[in-house]
N, C-alpha and C positions, 0 to 999 in steps of 0.2 A: 146931282144925285140921280137924275133920270137920263137914260140914253134912249134915242128914238130912231125908228125908221119912218116910212111914209105914213103908215096907218096905225101902228101899234107901239105903245110906249112901255118899256120894261124898266123897272127900277134897277139901278146898278147893284144895290144891296138891299136886303131886308134886315130889319132889326128884330131879333128874337128877345122877348122880355123875360123868359124863364117861366116862373109861376106867378102871374100878376096877383097882387093882394097878399102874397107871402114873401115879398122881397126881403123883409127884415129877418126871415128865417132861412134864406137861401144857404147861408154858410152851414147852419145846423142840418138842413135837409141834405146837403152834399155828403155828409158823413155816411148815413145809411145807403144813399145812392151809390157812393164809391165802393163801399164794402160789398153791396149786392152785385155790382158790376164785376168786381174782381172775382167774387165767388162764381158768378155765371161763366166768365171766360175761362177760369181755371178748371172748373168742374166739367164744362162741356169740352174743353180742350183735352183734358185727361181722358174723358170718355172716348173721344175720337182716337186718341193715341192708343188706348187699350184695345179697341176694336181692330185698329189697323195692325197692331203688332202681334195680337194673339190669334193664332190660326184657328183655334176652336170656336172663335167668335165670328168667323167668316161665313155667317149664315144670313139669310134674308132679313130676319128680325133685327139683327144687330147692324146690318148695313143701313136699314131704314132709320134705326136709332142714331147712328152716326150722322146721317143726313139731317135728322131733327136737331142734333147738337150743333151742327154747322150753321143751320138756319137760325138757331137761337143766338149764336155768336154774331151773325150778321145783323139781326134785329137789334140787339142791345148795343153793338158797336156803332151802328148807324146813328143812334140817338143819344146815348148816355155821355160820351166824351164831350159833345157840344154842350149838353146841359151842364156838365161840371165846369166847363169853361165859362159859362154864363154865371154860375153860382160863385165861382172863385175869382174870376178876373173881369167880370162884367163884359165879356167878349161876345156880345150878342149879334154882331154883324155877320151876315152870311150872304155871299154873292148869289145873284138870281139863279144862275145855272147850278150852283152848289145846292141851293134850296130845292130846286126841281129834282136833282139827283138824289138828295136825301129822301125826299118824298117818295120817289120811285122805288128805292130799295126797301123802305119801310113797308109799303103796300105789297111789293113782290114777296117779301119774307112772310107777311101775314097770310097771303093766299097759298104760298108754297107750303107753309107749316100745316095748314088745313089739309092740303093734298097728301102730305107725308103721313099725317095721322090716319087718313083714309087708307093709304097703302098698308100701314101697320095693322089696321083692323082687318083688311083682306088677308094679310099674312096669318093672323090668328085664326081667321075663319077657315082657311085652307088647312092649317096645322091641326085644328080640332075636329072639323067636320069631315075632311077628306085626307087624313094623315098619310095614307098609303100613296097618294098622288102628289104629296107636298113637293118632293124634289123634281117631279116631272112638270109641275105647274110653275113653280117659282125658280126657274132656271136663271143663270146670269143674264141671258138675253132678255128674258121677261123683265127682270129687275131693271136692266138698262132702259128698256122701252118705257117702263113705268116712271123712271127718273126723268127721262126726256119729256114725257107727258106732263108730269108735275110742274117742271120748270117752264116748259113751253106754254102751258096754260097760264101760269102766273105772270110771265113776262108779256104774253099776248093780251091778257086781261088789263094789265096796268099800263102798258106802253101808250095806248091812245090818250091817257091822261096827260102825258107830256105835251101833246099837241093841243089838247083842250085848254091847258094853262098858258101855253106860249101864244095862242091866238088872241088872248084877252088883252085889252089895253088897261094899263095900271096907272091911273092918274089920281088916286087917293093916297092915303098914308102908306108908308112902306113898313109900318110897325106890325109885327105879328105877336099877339098876346099868347105865346106858347113857348115851349122850350125846344120844339123841333117843328119842321115844316110838314104839314099834311095837306092833302088835296083841297078840301073845302075851305080850310083856314086861309090858304093862299088865294083861292078863287074869290073869296069874299072881299079881297082888297081891290078887285077890278071895278072899273066904272062902266060895266056892260052887263048884259043879261047873262046870268050864269046858270040858267035853268038846265041846260044840257049837262053842265058839270055836276049839278046836284043829282040829277037823275042817273047819270052814268056812274058817278062816284059812289052812290049808295047802292044802286040796284044791281049792277053787273058784278062787282066783287062779292057783295053779300049773297047774290044768287048762287055764285060758285061755292061759297062756303056753306050755304044752306043745303045744296045738293050733297056736299060732303057729309054734313051732319045726318041727313036722311039715310045715306048709304051706310054710314057708320052704325046708325041705329038698327038698320036691317041686318047688318053683319052680326051685331051682338045679340039680336033677337034669335037668329039662327044658331049662334054659338051657344047661347043659354039652353035652347031646346036640345041641342046635341049633348051638352054637359049633363043635363038632368036625366038623359036616357042612358048614361053610363052605368054599368052594373054595380060598381063598388064606390063607397064613399071616398076612399083614398084617391081613386081616379078622378072623381068630381072635384075634390079639393085641389089636386095638382093642376087640373085644367083651369080652374078658377084663379089659382095663384099666378099662373103664367099671364093671365089677362089683367090681374089687379093693378099692376104698375101702369099698363097702357090706359086703363080706364081712368086712373088718377090723373095722368097727363092730359087726356082728352078733356076732362072736367076743368083742369087748371087752365087750359087754353081757351075753351069755348065759353065758359061761364063769365070770366072777366071781360072777354071781348064783346059778348052780347050785352053785358051790363053796361060797359063803356059806351057802346053804340046806342043803346036805348036811352041812357041818361043824357047823352049828347044830343040825341034827336028829339026827345020828348020831355026831358027834365028841365023845363024852362025856369023853375023856381030854385034849382040847385045852383049855388054860387059858382062863378066861372072858375075860380081857383081850385074847386073840388074836381071839376071836369079835367083840368090840366093835370092835377095830382094823380087822378085815377089813370089817365092816359100814360103818364110816366111810369107808374107802378106796373101797368100792364106789360110794358116792354122790359121790365126788370124781374118781376117775381117769377113768372113761368120759366124764363131761361135759367134763373138761379135754382129753382126747385126741381126741374126736370131730371138733371143728372143725380140729384140726391134721391129722388123717388126710385129711379131705376137702379141706382147703386144699392139702396136699402132692400128692394124687393127681388133683385135678380142675383142669384147665388154665383152664376158664372162671372158676372161683372165684378162682384165683390172679391172673388178669389183671384181673378186676373189683376185687379187693381192692387191687391195685397202683394201678389207676386212681383208686379212691376215696382212697387215701392220698396220691396225687400232688395231688389237688384240695385235700385238707385241708392239705397242705404249703404250698400257695400262699398260704394265709391265716395 
């Protein structure tokens, strides 16, 4: 079961248990999990397709939205298929390197999604506060640089965690009481001091996200000040409506993530299966609802989606 080099022992495989304490309900839980996953993939995939094919949507706001949809697909696809395999086939085994890879993409997607939401907030700030300079500021070159910065920061922040985990000797159990691999859950299986893992794993990614939250808050404070200075009520309503879907997505991402983080960190009296269930819902519900929120609140997307479906219907 264990392969070794001179100083560090790595288990050949880990065993994921799914949601410990709810094993008898795995089959029933798999039904909403599967439906939510299918909805998330189809909804976000359709959103990307609509933005890609509709020339009127080739604007910064929709480019960032398609990036968000792609990140949602990455986040849910990295976790849910393996969870369903555990629920349906008891296929809990995962190779050590595959576990590290899954953990890497989960955390990268989380930090990237936070950065994309910040970019979308900046887009709304420029559109409402300095509309005459919108096209001059958010050029294709600027969007490309922002995209590189978002993913560069995400990968750069999470990449060291790979080495922090690979340096540890694993001589305890290889059983992970979770449905997917995450940094601290894997590190706790080591028979060595994991203080560095704990501090880096919580402080660095969370610091990045907290900076994003602060900047998003500043952006929307300035946006609201600009909106309430508009002369007509119709103009104020239109400006607020363009931000409504984005605010909904921001709340849908950050509230569950901080709630999950705080309950995991400080909720010692909360049953373990509740922690795991919340963590699974976090990678399912926002990706499922994001395209629904934008589809319901954004007329251009609704019209483009209807046009695409009418073309498909003809065939």
